[in-house]
C-alpha positions as CSV (number, residue, x, y, z in Angstrom):
1,X,-72.3,109.2,-20.7
2,X,-70.4,111.3,-18.2
3,X,-69.0,114.6,-19.4
4,X,-65.8,115.9,-18.0
5,X,-66.9,119.2,-16.7
6,X,-64.3,121.9,-16.4
7,X,-64.4,124.2,-13.5
8,X,-62.4,126.7,-11.6
9,X,-61.6,126.0,-8.0
10,X,-61.5,129.1,-5.8
11,X,-59.5,128.8,-2.7
12,X,-58.2,131.5,-0.4
13,X,-55.5,132.3,2.1
14,X,-55.2,135.0,4.8
15,X,-51.8,136.2,6.0
16,X,-50.2,138.9,8.1
17,X,-46.8,139.3,6.4
18,X,-45.1,138.2,3.2
19,X,-43.2,135.5,5.1
20,X,-46.4,134.2,6.6
21,X,-48.0,134.1,3.2
22,X,-45.0,132.1,1.8
23,X,-45.0,129.7,4.7
24,X,-48.7,129.0,4.2
25,X,-48.6,128.5,0.4
26,X,-45.2,126.7,0.0
27,X,-46.4,123.3,1.1
28,X,-49.3,123.6,-1.3
29,X,-47.1,124.7,-4.2
30,X,-44.7,121.9,-3.4
31,X,-47.5,119.4,-3.6
32,X,-48.8,120.8,-6.9
33,X,-45.3,120.7,-8.4
34,X,-45.2,117.0,-7.5
35,X,-48.5,116.6,-9.4
36,X,-46.9,118.2,-12.4
37,X,-49.2,121.2,-12.3
38,X,-48.0,124.5,-13.6
39,X,-47.8,127.3,-11.0
40,X,-48.4,130.9,-11.9
41,X,-47.9,133.6,-9.3
42,X,-49.6,137.0,-9.7
43,X,-48.6,139.3,-6.9
44,X,-49.0,142.9,-6.2
45,X,-46.1,142.7,-3.7
46,X,-42.6,141.8,-4.9
47,X,-41.9,138.5,-3.1
48,X,-38.6,137.3,-4.7
49,X,-36.3,138.6,-1.9
50,X,-38.4,137.1,0.9
51,X,-38.8,133.8,-0.8
52,X,-35.1,133.5,-1.4
53,X,-34.5,134.1,2.3
54,X,-37.1,131.6,3.3
55,X,-36.0,128.9,0.9
56,X,-32.4,129.3,2.1
57,X,-33.6,128.0,5.5
58,X,-35.7,125.2,4.2
59,X,-35.0,121.8,2.5
60,X,-37.7,121.0,0.0
61,X,-37.4,118.5,-2.8
62,X,-38.7,121.0,-5.3
63,X,-36.6,123.9,-4.1
64,X,-35.2,124.8,-7.4
65,X,-38.5,124.7,-9.2
66,X,-40.0,126.9,-6.5
67,X,-37.2,129.4,-6.8
68,X,-37.7,129.5,-10.6
69,X,-41.3,130.7,-10.2
70,X,-41.7,134.4,-11.0
71,X,-42.3,135.8,-7.5
72,X,-42.5,139.4,-8.8
73,X,-45.1,138.8,-11.6
74,X,-48.1,141.2,-11.5
75,X,-49.6,140.3,-14.9
76,X,-51.9,137.5,-16.0
77,X,-50.5,137.0,-19.5
78,X,-48.6,133.9,-18.4
79,X,-51.9,132.0,-18.1
80,X,-52.6,131.8,-21.8
81,X,-55.8,129.7,-21.6
82,X,-53.9,126.7,-20.2
83,X,-55.5,123.9,-18.2
84,X,-54.4,122.3,-15.0
85,X,-52.6,125.3,-13.6
86,X,-52.6,126.7,-10.2
87,X,-52.7,130.5,-9.9
88,X,-51.6,132.2,-6.7
89,X,-53.3,135.6,-6.8
90,X,-51.9,137.9,-4.1
91,X,-52.5,141.6,-3.2
92,X,-55.0,144.1,-2.0
93,X,-58.7,143.1,-2.2
94,X,-59.1,145.3,-5.2
95,X,-56.0,143.9,-7.0
96,X,-57.2,140.3,-6.3
97,X,-60.7,141.0,-7.6
98,X,-59.5,142.8,-10.7
99,X,-57.1,139.9,-11.6
100,X,-59.8,137.3,-11.0
101,X,-62.1,139.1,-13.5
102,X,-59.3,139.0,-16.1
103,X,-58.5,135.4,-15.3
104,X,-62.1,134.4,-15.8
105,X,-62.1,136.2,-19.2
106,X,-59.1,134.5,-20.6
107,X,-59.4,131.0,-18.9
108,X,-62.1,129.9,-21.3
109,X,-63.6,127.8,-18.4
110,X,-60.5,125.6,-18.3
111,X,-59.8,123.7,-15.2
112,X,-57.7,125.9,-13.0
113,X,-57.2,126.5,-9.3
114,X,-57.0,130.0,-8.0
115,X,-55.7,130.7,-4.5
116,X,-56.7,134.3,-3.6
117,X,-54.3,135.5,-0.9
118,X,-55.5,138.4,1.2
119,X,-53.6,140.5,3.8
120,X,-55.5,140.0,7.0
121,X,-55.5,143.6,8.3
122,X,-57.1,144.9,5.1
123,X,-60.0,142.4,5.0
124,X,-60.5,141.4,8.6
125,X,-64.0,142.9,8.7
126,X,-65.0,140.9,5.6
127,X,-63.2,137.7,6.3
128,X,-66.3,135.6,6.8
129,X,-67.9,136.8,3.5
130,X,-64.6,136.3,1.7
131,X,-64.3,132.8,3.2
132,X,-67.8,131.9,2.1
133,X,-67.0,132.7,-1.6
134,X,-64.2,130.1,-1.6
135,X,-64.3,126.3,-1.4
136,X,-61.2,126.0,0.9
137,X,-58.9,128.0,3.0
138,X,-55.2,127.4,3.0
139,X,-53.8,128.2,6.5
140,X,-52.6,126.8,9.7
141,X,-55.9,127.2,11.6
142,X,-57.7,124.2,13.2
143,X,-60.2,122.6,10.8
144,X,-63.3,123.8,12.8
145,X,-62.1,127.4,13.1
146,X,-64.5,128.7,10.4
147,X,-67.5,126.9,11.9
148,X,-66.6,128.3,15.3
149,X,-65.9,131.8,13.9
150,X,-69.1,131.9,11.8
151,X,-71.2,130.7,14.8
152,X,-69.6,133.3,17.1
153,X,-70.5,136.1,14.7
154,X,-74.0,134.8,14.3
155,X,-74.4,134.7,18.1
156,X,-73.1,138.2,18.5
157,X,-75.7,139.5,16.0
158,X,-78.7,137.9,17.7
């Protein structure tokens, strides 16, 4: 007998501006909407204005659904122990880590995906360690970037 194990998928994203963040996560959000996943955005930064500007210049099938998301939400109450949701968790390293602790407490080990989004300038000295704590990186970098980056750091330390 195979048991359906529930688990949280932790992914991450690194960005240099709000527009860069949105351009990186929009294709992912669009795909998850097509899969009928619920999207919850938890953000320290108010993103509603920049997402409206960006979406006015794009043509996506799920444009209205994307615009209906709460791009200014900084609370986790919308999670409500649901399953099969995608949580975009964006802010300072401290903000992201605090929200992750609360998400873990209320998620009851339900199947959720968390995309932790970090502003590059704040965490640039810790990027490899942060990357290693996540299963996947959402970005526009080449697939072997992390292998090259980790190896170059390892070589520098030798």
